[in-house]
Structures are given as C-alpha cells and as structure tokens.
N, C-alpha and C positions, 0 to 999 in steps of 0.2 A: 073544558077546564083549562085555566091558564097554567102554563108550565113555570116551574121555578127557573129563573134566569141565573145562570152560573158563569162566573169568570174564573178561568183556570190559570194560575200563576206558578210557573216552575221554570228554571233555567235550562232544563233538559227537554228537548223536543220530543224524544221518544217517550218520556214520562207523561208529558202533556197529551200526546196522542193516545196513550193507554188510558189515561183518566177520561178523556173525552169519549172514547169508545165504550168504556164501562157505563158512564152516565147516560149515554145515548140509548142504552138498553133498558133504562128504567121506565121510559115512556112519559114520565111527568117532569122531565128536566130538559132545558135547552141551553146549550153552550153558546153564549152570546159573544165570547171573545177569549183570547189567550194573551198572556204576557210572559216575558222571559226574565223580568226583574221587578223590584218594587216600584221603581220610577215609572216604568211602563204601566204597571198595575194602577197607579194613581191616575194616570192619564186616561186609561180605559174605564176606570170607575166613574170619573167625571163625565165621560162621553156616553157610556152605555147604561149606567145606573143599574147594575145587576142586583139580584136579591141576595146572592151569596157569593163571596169570593173564597175560592179554595186556594190557600196560600202556603207556598213552601217558605222555609225560614232562611236557609243559607243560600243567598243569590248574589251575583255581582252587582255593581252600581249602587243599588239600595237593597238591603236585606228585607226579609219578610217582617221582622220585628218592627222596624221603623215604619214600613208601609202600613202595617196593621194599626199602629198607634195613630198615624195620620188619617187613615180611613175612619177609625173610630171617632176621632175628633171632628173631622170635616163632613163625614157622611154617617152619622150615628144610626140611621135606620138600616144600613147595609151590614149584613152579618159576615163575619170572617171565620172560616174554618181552617185551622192550621193543619197541614198535611206534610209530615216530614219523617225521615228515617230515624231521627233522634227522639228518644222518649225519656231522657233523664231530666232531672229537675232543673239543670242549668238552661234547658231549652223550654220546658213546659211552663214553669212559673212566670218567666218574663213575658211570654207570648200571651198568656192569660191576663196578666196584669196590663198588657198593652191594649187589651180590648177584644181578644178573640173569644168567640162564643163556644168554641169547641176545639178539640185537639185529637187528631186521628193519626196513628202511626202507619207508615207505608208498609209495615209488616202485617197490618190487619187484614182480615178476610175481605175479599172484594165486595161481598154483599154488605159489609158495614159502611161502605162509602156512601151509597145512596141513602141509607138510614141516617148517617151523620148529617148529610146535606139537608134532609127533610127536618131533622130535629132542630138545627139552628135556624132554619127558615121559619119554623113555627114558634120561635122564641124560646126554645128549650136549649139546654147545654148538652154537649156530647163529649164524652171522653172514652177513648179506646180502653179496653181492659187493663193494659199495662200501665197506662197513665192513671187510671182510677186507683190501681193498687199503690202507685207512687204517692198519690195525694193522701190516701188513707194512712200509709206508713209515716208520712211527714206529719200528719195531724197527731198520730199516736205518739210520735217523738216529742211533739210540742215545741220544736225548735230548740231543744236543749243544747246548751253550749254555744248558742248564737245570740248575740245581742241584736234584736231586730230593729232597735232604734238607730243602730249604726249601719248605714247602707254598706260601708266597706266590709263589715262582717258578713254580709250576704254574698260576697263575691267568692267564687271558687278559687282554688289555688292557681289554676291556669289563668283565670281572668285577672288575678292580681299580678301575675307575671306579665301579661299583655299590657296591663295598665302601666306598669313601671317602664317597660321598654318603649311604649308609645310616648309616654311623658318624657323619656330620655331622647326623643327625636328619631327613633328607629322607624323605618318604613315597614309596611306589611310584609314585604318579601324578606327584609332583614330579620324581622321577628320570627317569621316562619323558619328561616335557616337556624336561628339561635335556639328555638324550641323544638326543632326537628318535627314540624307539622306542616300541613299545606297552607298556602296563603288564604284559601277559602275558609279553612278552620279558624285561622287568626281573625278574619273578618267577622266570623260568627261570634267568637269570644268578645271581640271589641264591641260589637253591636249590643250583645247581652249586658256587658258591664256598664256601658254608657246608659242603657235603659234603667238598670238597677240604681245607678247613681243619679239619674235625672239630668244627665249631661248630654248636650247635643252638638258639641264642637270640640275639636282638638285643643283649642285655646282654653276652654273651660276645664277640659280634662287635665291640662298641665297645671292650671291654677289649683285645682282640687288636689293633685299630687303634691304640690308644694305645701298647701295648708296641712295635709296629713303627714308631712315629713317623709313622704315616699321618695322624693327627690329633693335636691337642694339647688339653688341657683345663686 
C-alpha cells in the first residue's frame, strides 16, 4: 500500500521532530520533507509534491497563512492541514478561507494527528473539537453586530491596531513595543488582517488605510 506523503512545516525543530516521530508510528505515512517557514514550504512542495502539508501558522519569513493560500492556488491537489497552538477565530477562519482542508490544535490528543492527516488526504475536512465548537458558536451567533460585507468590520481590535501602526510606517519591532506583544505575534496579526482584506503588500495596505480614513497623508 502506498503511504501518505507528508511535508511538515514548523519553525521549531523540536516540534517538527515530535510530529515526525508521531507520524512514523502510524505505518501508513511517510515524511518526505521538512520546512521551517512558508517560503521553504513552497519550495519543498514544488520539489517533493507531497499529498499533505502539515502547516504551522505563525512563522518567520513567510507565515503559514500566505503559504497555504499560495499552495491552494498553485497546487490545488495538495491538501493543507493547519497545526497550531492557536484555536481562536482570528486564526481559524483566515486559514480555512486561505484553502486549508483542516485545522488541528497542538493541544489535541496525539492520536488525532494521524486521523486528521488521513481525513484531509481522503478529501474530507478535519477540525479538532475546540475548533468545531468555535465554528458552531459562530454559526449560532450568525455574525450579529458585524457587517460581513465590510472587510474592515471582520478585523479584530488588535488587527486594527496593527493595521494603523503599519500604515503609519512603524516596523514590526516598533509595533511590538507599542502594543507590548512579541514581534512574531505582530507578524501573525499582520498576515491575518492582510488576508481578510485581500491585500498583499504594504503599499496597498497604506492605500486602503487612507481610503478608510484610518490615516491621513
């Protein structure tokens, strides 16, 4: 029987080692490669053509959100399974919208990992229980109080702060110091807000901020 070919993407070596060790125990999966960021992942996908990409979200150079979007656009037959410690809606919804076939939290039981990989490989979706509960809750609320036709209304308060500071010309480190969060967290918020707004460059982000009256020039 042919094994499921998996590419593991995470910026922490010890995490990648743990994931690879767990998947090796399944017997029906083969780790064909590893990557430490989204840019490396894209190179490895083109070279190795895995069946499933196990993708972290917050990574340096290129985050998992942008990498997922590009893999979905350029290699639509390859499945992406998001694996991250964050399971709130500001991470879940954007990665699913970007094309991920599933989302599993790093707090999930280790036995769920193999099940998740098999599910997305077979063309199904997979959501860890905490994420499934989140989606049910969001559906029940029906997006009350939020104008879904307005992309800006979909941003979290923190994402709006990062948007304004970025448009004002602040660097990632300056934003981190201003908001008292880590640079990596800033990068995650920036990636998420740009995906929600459909913006792919700082120049377009600034133009958007001017149009919305967030900043003036």
